[in-house]
PAZAZA-195622 format. One line per 2 residues: their letters; for each residue x, y, z of N, C-alpha, C. Coordinates in steps of 0.2 Angstrom, whole numbers, plus 5000, padded with zeros to 4 digits. Example, Ala and Ser with C-alpha at 12.3 -4.5 7.8 and 13.67 -1.06 7.14 Angstrom:
as	5066 4972 5039 5062 4978 5039 5066 4984 5039 | 5064 4989 5035 5068 4995 5036 5064 5000 5039
# end
This chain:
mv	5021 5236 5486 5019 5241 5482 5012 5244 5482 | 5010 5250 5483 5003 5252 5485 4999 5251 5479
qn	4994 5248 5479 4988 5248 5473 4983 5253 5472 | 4981 5256 5468 4977 5262 5468 4972 5259 5464
ml	4966 5259 5468 4960 5256 5463 4955 5261 5462 | 4952 5261 5456 4946 5267 5454 4941 5263 5452
tg	4935 5266 5453 4929 5263 5450 4928 5266 5443 | 4927 5262 5437 4925 5263 5431 4920 5260 5428
gh	4915 5262 5427 4910 5259 5425 4907 5253 5430 | 4907 5246 5429 4905 5241 5433 4911 5238 5435
rm	4917 5240 5434 4923 5236 5434 4928 5240 5439 | 4932 5238 5443 4938 5242 5447 4944 5243 5442
vt	4945 5249 5441 4952 5249 5438 4958 5251 5441 | 4965 5249 5438 4971 5251 5443 4973 5258 5440
aa	4974 5262 5443 4976 5268 5439 4984 5267 5439 | 4986 5270 5433 4993 5270 5431 4996 5277 5431
hv	5001 5276 5437 5006 5281 5438 5012 5282 5434 | 5013 5288 5431 5018 5288 5425 5024 5292 5428
gp	5030 5290 5428 5035 5294 5431 5038 5298 5425 | 5043 5304 5428 5045 5308 5422 5049 5304 5418
pq	5049 5306 5413 5052 5304 5407 5058 5307 5405 | 5063 5302 5402 5070 5304 5401 5070 5304 5394
iv	5073 5309 5392 5075 5311 5384 5081 5311 5381 | 5082 5309 5376 5090 5308 5373 5089 5311 5367
rg	5092 5315 5365 5092 5319 5357 5098 5317 5354 | 5096 5317 5348 5103 5317 5344 5108 5322 5345
ev	5114 5321 5345 5120 5324 5347 5121 5330 5343 | 5119 5331 5336 5120 5337 5332 5114 5341 5331
tv	5115 5348 5334 5110 5352 5333 5110 5356 5327 | 5105 5357 5322 5106 5360 5317 5100 5366 5318
pf	5101 5372 5317 5097 5378 5317 5093 5377 5311 | 5086 5378 5311 5080 5377 5307 5083 5380 5300
pe	5084 5387 5300 5087 5390 5293 5092 5386 5290 | 5096 5383 5293 5102 5379 5289 5098 5372 5286
mc	5093 5370 5289 5090 5364 5287 5086 5366 5281 | 5083 5372 5282 5078 5374 5276 5083 5375 5270
re	5088 5377 5270 5093 5379 5265 5095 5372 5261 | 5096 5368 5265 5098 5361 5263 5093 5358 5259
li	5087 5359 5261 5081 5356 5258 5080 5359 5251 | 5081 5365 5251 5080 5369 5246 5084 5368 5241
sh	5091 5367 5242 5096 5365 5238 5096 5358 5234 | 5091 5354 5237 5089 5348 5232 5086 5350 5226
yp	5083 5356 5225 5080 5357 5219 5084 5361 5213 | 5085 5359 5208 5089 5364 5203 5084 5371 5203
ka	5088 5375 5201 5085 5382 5199 5082 5382 5193 | 5076 5386 5192 5074 5386 5186 5077 5390 5180
sd	5075 5391 5175 5080 5394 5169 5081 5400 5171 | 5076 5404 5174 5078 5412 5176 5083 5412 5182
gr	5085 5407 5185 5088 5408 5191 5084 5407 5197 | 5078 5408 5196 5074 5408 5203 5071 5401 5205
lt	5068 5400 5211 5066 5394 5212 5061 5391 5209 | 5061 5385 5208 5055 5382 5205 5048 5382 5208
at	5043 5382 5205 5036 5382 5209 5036 5377 5215 | 5039 5370 5214 5038 5366 5221 5043 5368 5226
ar	5049 5370 5224 5054 5373 5229 5052 5379 5232 | 5047 5383 5229 5045 5390 5232 5039 5388 5238
kv	5035 5381 5235 5031 5378 5240 5034 5376 5246 | 5040 5373 5244 5043 5369 5250 5044 5375 5256
si	5048 5380 5253 5050 5385 5256 5045 5389 5262 | 5039 5389 5257 5034 5392 5262 5031 5388 5267
ml	5030 5382 5265 5028 5377 5271 5033 5377 5276 | 5040 5376 5275 5044 5376 5280 5044 5381 5285
gn	5045 5388 5282 5043 5394 5286 5037 5393 5290 | 5032 5390 5288 5026 5391 5294 5026 5385 5299
lg	5032 5382 5299 5032 5376 5304 5032 5378 5311 | 5036 5385 5311 5037 5387 5318 5043 5382 5322
ve	5048 5380 5319 5051 5375 5323 5059 5380 5322 | 5062 5379 5327 5070 5384 5329 5075 5379 5327
sl	5075 5373 5328 5081 5369 5328 5078 5362 5328 | 5084 5357 5326 5083 5350 5324 5088 5347 5329
sl	5088 5341 5331 5093 5337 5334 5093 5331 5329 | 5098 5330 5327 5101 5324 5322 5107 5320 5325
ar	5106 5313 5324 5110 5308 5326 5117 5309 5323 | 5116 5312 5316 5124 5312 5313 5123 5319 5309
el	5129 5321 5308 5131 5327 5304 5124 5328 5299 | 5122 5333 5297 5117 5335 5292 5119 5332 5285
hd	5127 5332 5283 5129 5330 5277 5131 5323 5276 | 5130 5319 5282 5131 5313 5282 5128 5309 5276
pt	5131 5304 5273 5126 5302 5268 5122 5298 5268 | 5120 5297 5275 5114 5292 5276 5109 5298 5279
ia	5110 5304 5278 5105 5309 5281 5104 5313 5274 | 5107 5318 5273 5106 5323 5267 5111 5320 5262
gn	5112 5314 5261 5116 5312 5255 5113 5308 5250 | 5118 5303 5246 5114 5299 5242 5115 5292 5244
aq	5116 5290 5250 5117 5282 5252 5111 5279 5251 | 5112 5273 5249 5108 5269 5247 5104 5265 5253
ve	5098 5262 5252 5094 5260 5256 5097 5255 5261 | 5101 5250 5261 5104 5246 5264 5109 5250 5270
er	5112 5254 5267 5116 5259 5271 5112 5264 5277 | 5107 5267 5273 5102 5270 5277 5100 5267 5283
nd	5097 5261 5281 5092 5257 5285 5097 5255 5292 | 5103 5252 5290 5108 5251 5295 5109 5256 5300
aa	5111 5263 5297 5112 5268 5300 5107 5271 5305 | 5102 5270 5302 5095 5271 5306 5094 5267 5312
ye	5095 5260 5311 5096 5255 5317 5100 5256 5322 | 5107 5257 5320 5112 5258 5324 5110 5265 5330
ds	5108 5268 5325 5107 5276 5330 5101 5276 5334 | 5096 5272 5332 5091 5271 5336 5093 5267 5343
fa	5096 5263 5341 5098 5258 5345 5103 5261 5352 | 5107 5265 5349 5112 5268 5353 5107 5272 5358
mg	5103 5276 5355 5100 5280 5359 5094 5278 5363 | 5092 5272 5362 5087 5269 5366 5091 5264 5372
vk	5096 5262 5371 5101 5260 5377 5103 5266 5381 | 5105 5272 5380 5106 5277 5384 5101 5279 5387
vg	5094 5281 5384 5088 5282 5387 5087 5277 5392 | 5087 5271 5392 5084 5266 5396 5088 5266 5402
qq	5095 5266 5401 5100 5267 5407 5098 5273 5410 | 5096 5279 5408 5096 5284 5411 5089 5284 5416
vl	5083 5282 5413 5077 5280 5417 5078 5275 5421 | 5081 5270 5421 5082 5266 5426 5086 5268 5432
ea	5091 5271 5431 5095 5276 5436 5091 5281 5440 | 5087 5284 5436 5083 5291 5438 5078 5287 5443
eg	5075 5282 5441 5070 5279 5445 5073 5274 5451 | 5080 5273 5451 5082 5269 5456 5081 5263 5456
le	5080 5259 5449 5078 5253 5449 5084 5249 5446 | 5084 5242 5447 5088 5238 5443 5084 5234 5437
ph	5088 5232 5432 5085 5230 5426 5081 5223 5428 | 5083 5219 5433 5078 5214 5434 5072 5216 5437
ev	5071 5223 5440 5064 5224 5442 5059 5226 5438 | 5060 5226 5431 5056 5228 5427 5053 5222 5424
dt	5046 5222 5423 5043 5215 5422 5040 5215 5414 | 5039 5222 5412 5037 5223 5404 5040 5228 5402
vy	5042 5227 5396 5046 5231 5391 5040 5234 5385 | 5039 5240 5384 5035 5242 5378 5040 5246 5375
is	5041 5243 5368 5047 5248 5364 5044 5248 5357 | 5043 5254 5355 5040 5258 5349 5048 5260 5345
ht	5047 5257 5339 5052 5259 5335 5052 5256 5328 | 5051 5262 5323 5046 5261 5315 5052 5262 5310
ms	5058 5267 5311 5062 5270 5305 5068 5265 5304 | 5068 5260 5304 5073 5255 5301 5070 5248 5301
hr	5071 5244 5297 5068 5237 5296 5074 5232 5297 | 5073 5227 5302 5077 5222 5304 5075 5217 5309
lp	5075 5211 5307 5073 5205 5312 5078 5202 5314 | 5078 5200 5321 5072 5203 5326 5073 5211 5326
gi	5067 5212 5330 5067 5219 5330 5072 5222 5336 | 5072 5229 5335 5076 5234 5340 5075 5230 5348
gv	5069 5229 5349 5067 5227 5356 5071 5222 5358 | 5073 5217 5356 5076 5210 5357 5083 5213 5360
al	5086 5217 5355 5094 5220 5356 5093 5225 5362 | 5089 5229 5363 5089 5233 5368 5088 5229 5375
cr	5083 5223 5376 5083 5221 5381 5089 5218 5384 | 5092 5215 5379 5100 5213 5381 5104 5217 5383
al	5104 5222 5379 5108 5228 5381 5108 5231 5389 | 5102 5231 5390 5100 5235 5397 5099 5230 5402
gm	5101 5222 5400 5101 5218 5407 5093 5216 5409 | 5088 5216 5403 5083 5214 5407 5084 5206 5408
ra	5077 5204 5412 5076 5196 5414 5075 5193 5406 | 5077 5186 5407 5075 5183 5401 5067 5182 5399
dv	5064 5183 5405 5057 5181 5405 5053 5188 5406 | 5056 5193 5404 5053 5200 5403 5047 5200 5398
tl	5042 5203 5399 5037 5203 5393 5039 5208 5389 | 5040 5206 5382 5042 5212 5377 5037 5213 5373
mn	5034 5219 5372 5030 5221 5368 5034 5226 5363 | 5036 5222 5357 5039 5226 5352 5035 5228 5346
vs	5034 5235 5346 5029 5238 5341 5034 5241 5335 | 5032 5240 5330 5036 5242 5323 5033 5247 5319
ta	5026 5248 5319 5022 5252 5315 5018 5258 5318 | 5020 5258 5325 5016 5263 5328 5018 5271 5326
ac	5025 5272 5324 5027 5279 5322 5025 5283 5327 | 5022 5289 5325 5021 5295 5329 5016 5294 5334
ag	5012 5287 5334 5008 5286 5340 5012 5282 5345 | 5019 5281 5344 5022 5277 5348 5022 5277 5356
gg	5024 5284 5358 5023 5286 5365 5016 5286 5368 | 5011 5288 5365 5005 5288 5369 5002 5280 5368
lg	5004 5276 5363 5002 5270 5363 5005 5265 5369 | 5012 5267 5370 5015 5265 5375 5011 5266 5382
la	5009 5272 5384 5007 5275 5389 5000 5270 5390 | 4995 5269 5385 4989 5266 5385 4990 5259 5386
ya	4995 5256 5382 4997 5248 5384 4999 5248 5391 | 5003 5251 5393 5004 5251 5401 4998 5251 5405
yd	4995 5255 5403 4988 5256 5407 4984 5250 5407 | 4984 5247 5401 4981 5239 5400 4985 5235 5403
rl	4991 5235 5402 4995 5229 5406 4993 5228 5414 | 4993 5236 5418 4992 5236 5425 4985 5233 5426
qg	4980 5234 5423 4973 5230 5425 4974 5223 5426 | 4978 5219 5422 4980 5212 5423 4984 5211 5427
fp	4989 5214 5428 4994 5213 5432 4996 5219 5436 | 4993 5220 5442 4994 5228 5444 4999 5228 5448
he	5004 5222 5450 5009 5224 5454 5017 5224 5449 | 5015 5225 5443 5021 5225 5438 5024 5231 5437
tv	5030 5232 5436 5034 5238 5433 5035 5238 5426 | 5031 5243 5423 5033 5243 5415 5037 5249 5413
lv	5041 5246 5408 5046 5252 5404 5042 5254 5398 | 5042 5260 5397 5039 5262 5390 5045 5266 5387
lc	5047 5264 5381 5053 5266 5377 5052 5266 5370 | 5053 5273 5368 5052 5275 5360 5058 5277 5358
se	5061 5274 5352 5068 5277 5349 5067 5278 5341 | 5069 5283 5338 5068 5284 5332 5074 5288 5328
rl	5076 5286 5323 5081 5290 5319 5076 5292 5311 | 5072 5298 5315 5069 5299 5309 5072 5303 5303
tt	5077 5306 5304 5080 5310 5299 5083 5305 5292 | 5081 5298 5293 5082 5294 5287 5078 5295 5282
ni	5072 5301 5284 5068 5302 5279 5071 5307 5274 | 5076 5311 5275 5079 5316 5271 5083 5313 5266
rk	5082 5314 5260 5085 5312 5253 5086 5319 5249 | 5092 5317 5245 5094 5322 5240 5089 5323 5234
ep	5085 5318 5232 5081 5320 5225 5076 5325 5226 | 5075 5329 5221 5071 5335 5221 5063 5331 5221
tk	5061 5328 5225 5054 5325 5225 5049 5330 5224 | 5044 5328 5219 5039 5333 5216 5034 5333 5222
dp	5033 5331 5227 5029 5331 5232 5031 5334 5237 | 5028 5341 5238 5032 5346 5244 5031 5344 5251
ve	5026 5340 5251 5025 5338 5259 5031 5333 5260 | 5031 5328 5256 5037 5323 5257 5043 5327 5259
kv	5045 5331 5255 5052 5336 5256 5051 5339 5263 | 5046 5342 5265 5045 5345 5271 5045 5341 5278
yg	5042 5334 5276 5043 5331 5282 5050 5329 5284 | 5054 5328 5278 5061 5326 5279 5064 5332 5284
gl	5062 5338 5284 5064 5343 5288 5061 5345 5294 | 5055 5342 5296 5052 5342 5301 5054 5338 5308
fs	5057 5333 5307 5058 5329 5312 5065 5328 5316 | 5065 5327 5323 5072 5327 5325 5073 5320 5327
da	5079 5317 5328 5081 5311 5330 5081 5311 5338 | 5077 5305 5342 5076 5307 5349 5075 5299 5352
ag	5075 5299 5358 5072 5293 5361 5070 5295 5368 | 5066 5292 5369 5062 5295 5377 5060 5287 5379
ac	5059 5288 5387 5057 5282 5392 5055 5284 5397 | 5051 5280 5401 5046 5282 5407 5046 5276 5410
iv	5044 5275 5418 5043 5269 5421 5035 5271 5422 | 5030 5266 5421 5024 5265 5423 5023 5260 5429
ts	5019 5262 5434 5018 5257 5439 5010 5259 5442 | 5008 5255 5447 5002 5256 5451 5002 5260 5458
aa	5011 5261 5459 5012 5264 5465 5010 5271 5466 | 5006 5274 5470 5005 5280 5472 5010 5283 5476
qr	5016 5284 5474 5019 5286 5480 5022 5292 5478 | 5022 5296 5473 5025 5302 5471 5020 5306 5467
pg	5021 5312 5466 5016 5317 5462 5018 5315 5454 | 5013 5316 5450 5015 5317 5444 5008 5314 5439
lv	5008 5312 5434 5003 5311 5429 5000 5303 5432 | 4993 5303 5433 4990 5297 5435 4985 5296 5429
ie	4986 5291 5426 4981 5288 5420 4975 5284 5423 | 4969 5286 5422 4964 5283 5426 4959 5280 5420
ha	4959 5281 5414 4956 5278 5408 4960 5279 5402 | 4961 5274 5397 4965 5274 5392 4962 5269 5386
gq	4964 5270 5380 4961 5266 5376 4964 5270 5368 | 4962 5267 5363 4964 5269 5355 4958 5269 5352
hr	4958 5274 5346 4952 5274 5342 4956 5273 5335 | 4953 5268 5329 4955 5269 5324 4950 5273 5318
ld	4953 5278 5314 4950 5281 5310 4949 5276 5303 | 4944 5275 5301 4941 5271 5296 4943 5275 5289
ns	4945 5270 5284 4948 5273 5278 4954 5278 5278 | 4958 5278 5283 4963 5281 5283 4970 5280 5282
ed	4971 5275 5278 4978 5272 5278 4983 5276 5274 | 4981 5281 5270 4984 5286 5266 4985 5292 5270
ry	4981 5293 5276 4983 5300 5279 4990 5301 5280 | 4994 5297 5284 5000 5297 5284 5003 5290 5284
fv	5009 5289 5279 5011 5284 5277 5019 5283 5275 | 5023 5277 5277 5029 5277 5276 5029 5270 5270
rl	5034 5272 5265 5033 5266 5261 5042 5266 5259 | 5043 5260 5258 5051 5259 5256 5052 5259 5250
gs	5057 5263 5247 5058 5265 5241 5065 5262 5239 | 5067 5263 5233 5075 5261 5231 5080 5265 5234
eg	5079 5270 5238 5083 5275 5242 5083 5276 5248 | 5077 5271 5250 5076 5272 5258 5068 5274 5261
yr	5066 5276 5265 5060 5277 5268 5057 5283 5266 | 5052 5283 5263 5048 5289 5261 5042 5291 5266
fa	5040 5296 5270 5036 5297 5275 5032 5303 5270 | 5026 5302 5270 5021 5308 5266 5014 5307 5268
sd	5009 5310 5265 5003 5310 5267 4999 5312 5261 | 4991 5310 5262 4987 5311 5257 4985 5319 5258
kk	4980 5322 5254 4978 5329 5255 4973 5330 5261 | 4971 5325 5263 4965 5325 5268 4969 5325 5275
ap	4977 5324 5276 4979 5323 5283 4979 5329 5287 | 4979 5335 5284 4978 5341 5289 4971 5341 5293
lv	4967 5336 5290 4960 5337 5293 4959 5331 5299 | 4965 5327 5299 4965 5322 5305 4963 5324 5310
ar	4965 5329 5314 4965 5331 5320 4958 5332 5322 | 4954 5337 5317 4947 5338 5317 4944 5332 5317
ev	4945 5327 5313 4940 5321 5313 4940 5317 5320 | 4947 5317 5323 4946 5312 5329 4944 5315 5336
mp	4944 5321 5335 4942 5325 5341 4936 5323 5343 | 4930 5322 5340 4924 5319 5342 4925 5312 5347
el	4928 5309 5345 4929 5301 5348 4932 5304 5355 | 4938 5308 5356 4940 5311 5363 4934 5314 5366
rk	4931 5318 5363 4926 5321 5368 4921 5315 5370 | 4919 5311 5365 4914 5306 5368 4917 5302 5374
ql	4924 5301 5374 4927 5297 5381 4926 5302 5386 | 4928 5308 5385 4927 5313 5390 4920 5311 5394
rk	4915 5312 5389 4909 5313 5393 4907 5306 5395 | 4909 5301 5393 4908 5294 5395 4911 5293 5402
yg	4917 5296 5403 4919 5295 5410 4918 5302 5415 | 4913 5306 5413 4910 5310 5417 4916 5317 5418
rg	4920 5317 5413 4926 5322 5413 4923 5329 5409 | 4925 5334 5413 4923 5341 5409 4929 5344 5405
tp	4930 5350 5402 4934 5352 5398 4939 5352 5401 | 4945 5348 5398 4952 5346 5402 4956 5353 5402
ew	4958 5353 5410 4961 5358 5412 4970 5358 5410 | 4972 5353 5408 4978 5352 5404 4977 5348 5399
tl	4982 5347 5394 4982 5343 5389 4989 5342 5386 | 4990 5335 5385 4996 5331 5383 4995 5329 5376
lh	4996 5334 5371 4994 5332 5364 5001 5331 5358 | 4999 5326 5354 5005 5326 5350 5008 5332 5345
pg	5013 5334 5346 5015 5341 5342 5016 5340 5336 | 5011 5338 5331 5012 5337 5324 5014 5343 5321
sh	5011 5348 5322 5012 5355 5319 5008 5360 5323 | 5009 5367 5323 5006 5372 5326 4998 5372 5324
ki	4997 5371 5317 4990 5370 5314 4987 5364 5317 | 4990 5359 5319 4986 5353 5321 4985 5353 5328
ld	4989 5357 5332 4988 5359 5339 4981 5365 5339 | 4981 5368 5334 4975 5373 5334 4969 5369 5334
sm	4969 5364 5329 4964 5360 5328 4961 5356 5334 | 4966 5353 5337 4965 5349 5343 4961 5353 5349
am	4964 5359 5350 4961 5363 5356 4955 5364 5354 | 4954 5367 5348 4947 5370 5347 4943 5364 5347
gl	4945 5358 5344 4941 5352 5345 4939 5350 5353 | 4943 5351 5357 4941 5351 5365 4937 5357 5366
el	4936 5361 5363 4932 5367 5365 4938 5372 5370 | 4944 5372 5368 4949 5375 5372 4951 5381 5368
dp	4954 5386 5372 4958 5391 5368 4964 5389 5365 | 4966 5390 5357 4971 5388 5356 4978 5392 5357
dp	4977 5398 5360 4982 5402 5362 4988 5398 5364 | 4995 5399 5360 5000 5396 5362 5002 5396 5369
kg	5000 5402 5372 5003 5401 5379 4998 5397 5384 | 4993 5395 5383 4987 5390 5385 4988 5384 5387
vt	4983 5379 5388 4985 5372 5388 4988 5368 5383 | 4990 5372 5377 4994 5368 5373 5001 5370 5373
rp	5002 5375 5378 5010 5377 5378 5016 5371 5378 | 5014 5366 5382 5020 5361 5383 5021 5358 5376
sr	5016 5356 5372 5017 5353 5365 5020 5358 5361 | 5018 5365 5361 5021 5370 5356 5028 5370 5359
es	5029 5369 5366 5037 5371 5367 5041 5365 5364 | 5038 5358 5364 5042 5353 5362 5043 5353 5354
lr	5037 5356 5351 5039 5357 5343 5044 5362 5341 | 5047 5367 5346 5052 5371 5343 5059 5367 5342
tg	5059 5361 5345 5065 5357 5343 5063 5350 5338 | 5058 5352 5335 5057 5347 5329 5051 5342 5332
nk	5048 5339 5328 5043 5333 5329 5047 5327 5330 | 5046 5324 5335 5051 5319 5337 5046 5312 5337
gg	5041 5313 5333 5037 5305 5331 5036 5302 5337 | 5035 5297 5338 5032 5292 5345 5036 5296 5351
va	5042 5298 5350 5044 5300 5356 5042 5307 5359 | 5037 5310 5354 5035 5318 5355 5031 5319 5362
vl	5027 5314 5363 5022 5313 5369 5025 5313 5375 | 5032 5309 5375 5036 5309 5381 5039 5315 5382
dv	5041 5318 5378 5044 5325 5376 5040 5330 5380 | 5034 5329 5378 5028 5335 5382 5028 5332 5389
lr	5028 5327 5390 5026 5325 5397 5033 5327 5401 | 5038 5327 5398 5044 5329 5403 5044 5336 5404
lm	5042 5340 5398 5040 5346 5400 5035 5349 5405 | 5030 5344 5404 5024 5346 5410 5027 5344 5418
ya	5031 5338 5418 5035 5338 5424 5039 5345 5427 | 5042 5347 5423 5046 5353 5424 5042 5360 5426
np	5035 5360 5423 5031 5365 5425 5024 5362 5426 | 5022 5359 5432 5017 5354 5431 5011 5358 5433
pq	5005 5356 5431 4997 5357 5433 4997 5358 5440 | 4992 5362 5442 4990 5360 5449 4988 5353 5452
sg	4989 5351 5456 4986 5345 5459 4979 5344 5460 | 4976 5338 5457 4969 5337 5457 4967 5340 5449
qq	4970 5343 5445 4968 5345 5439 4967 5340 5435 | 4962 5338 5430 4961 5334 5425 4962 5336 5419
ga	4964 5330 5415 4967 5332 5408 4967 5325 5403 | 4968 5327 5398 4969 5322 5392 4975 5321 5388
vm	4977 5315 5386 4984 5314 5383 4980 5311 5377 | 4983 5312 5370 4983 5311 5364 4988 5309 5359
al	4988 5306 5355 4993 5305 5350 4990 5302 5344 | 4994 5304 5340 4991 5302 5332 4997 5297 5328
gp	4995 5293 5324 5000 5290 5320 4996 5286 5314 | 5000 5284 5309 4999 5281 5304 4992 5277 5305
gv	4986 5276 5301 4983 5271 5302 4975 5273 5301 | 4973 5279 5302 4975 5283 5308 4974 5281 5315
im	4978 5279 5318 4977 5276 5325 4978 5282 5331 | 4974 5283 5336 4973 5289 5341 4974 5285 5346
pw	4979 5284 5350 4978 5282 5358 4978 5289 5363 | 4973 5287 5367 4971 5292 5372 4971 5289 5379
al	4972 5294 5383 4971 5293 5391 4969 5299 5395 | 4965 5297 5399 4962 5302 5403 4965 5303 5410
gt	4967 5308 5414 4970 5306 5420 4970 5312 5424 | 4973 5313 5430 4972 5318 5435 4981 5319 5437
wn	4982 5326 5438 4990 5328 5440 4989 5326 5448 | 4993 5321 5449 4992 5320 5456 4998 5324 5462
# end
C-alpha cells in the first residue's frame, strides 16, 4: 500500500484518501407536501375551522425548508413513524431498520471497493436514533463478517456530526496506523422523531418532517491510487455552553429532537474556528465545500462565514442537492460527498469539510481533490 506523507507544522502527517461513498435510503419515498399534510393533521382545528397559531407556524416553517421528498424506512402511517406506538416499539423498529440499512450499505461499499471483510482493520460506526446495549456496531461487525480483532469505534451520540466525525477519526487513525483500511459507516432511522401529538414547540414538529432515513459508508486508506477526496488535516471543535442548541430527549412516547432559540446562529458561531484552521494550514478561500446540509439558511450562513457567495449554484450546490431529499443526519456529509464524486471539482482544488452535531460539535477537515 502506498503511503502518502505530507508536512504539517513540525510533524509528518499521513493523508487520508476517501473512497466514493455508498448510500442506502429508506425504501418508501414520500413527496414533501404529503409529509407536510401529515404533520399539520396532528393539530386540531381552531373553533373557527382554521389552523391554530402553532399549526400555521409549522406550516410556514415547513414551506421554507426547500425539501422535495423524504425517504422513509417504513410507510408514513406505520405506528412507529406517524402513529401512536409506544417508546419500546419505536425504539425496536428504529434499531431494526438502522441495522438492516447498515448491513446493506456495508456490503455495498465492500463490493464496490473490491474488499473482503477481513481486509478491514478499523470500523467507525455512528448510530444515535435508538438505544440498545450492545450498540449497533457489534451486530454490524458480525453481520458483515469482520475479524474478531477489528478495531470498533461505536459512537452513539454524534447524531448529525456522525459522517464528518467518522472522516476526522479515520484521518486520526491513519496517523498512528498508516497501513490500515478504515470503514466509516453511519445508519439512522431518523423518522422515529415523528409523533402524533400536537407538540407546542413548532421546531420539534418541523424536525420530525425534515429528516430522511438513510445509511452511508466509505473506505478510507493512505493509498494514493485513485482520484477523489484527500484529507490532509482534520480535527474537531466544541462550542462552549451549547448543550441545548440541538438535543435529543427520551420521553414516554419516544425520542424528541429539538433545539433552543439560538440554534439558527450555530453556523455563524463556529465559522471563525474553520477560518482559523484554514489560516493555520496556509489555505485560502475554499474552492469547493462539503458542508452539512442542515437547511438552506444554515448553508447560507456557512458560505458567508467562509467569505463565499451563497449562490445555490455555487460551492454549496452539492449540499443543497442532498437537502432536496431531506436532511440525512450523520449520513448527510457522506451523501454530499457521493454527489461530489458524481460531479467532481477540478484536480488540485482545495476545500473544506464541515459537519455539525449536538454538543455543539464541529468536526472539520481540509483537503485536496486528487
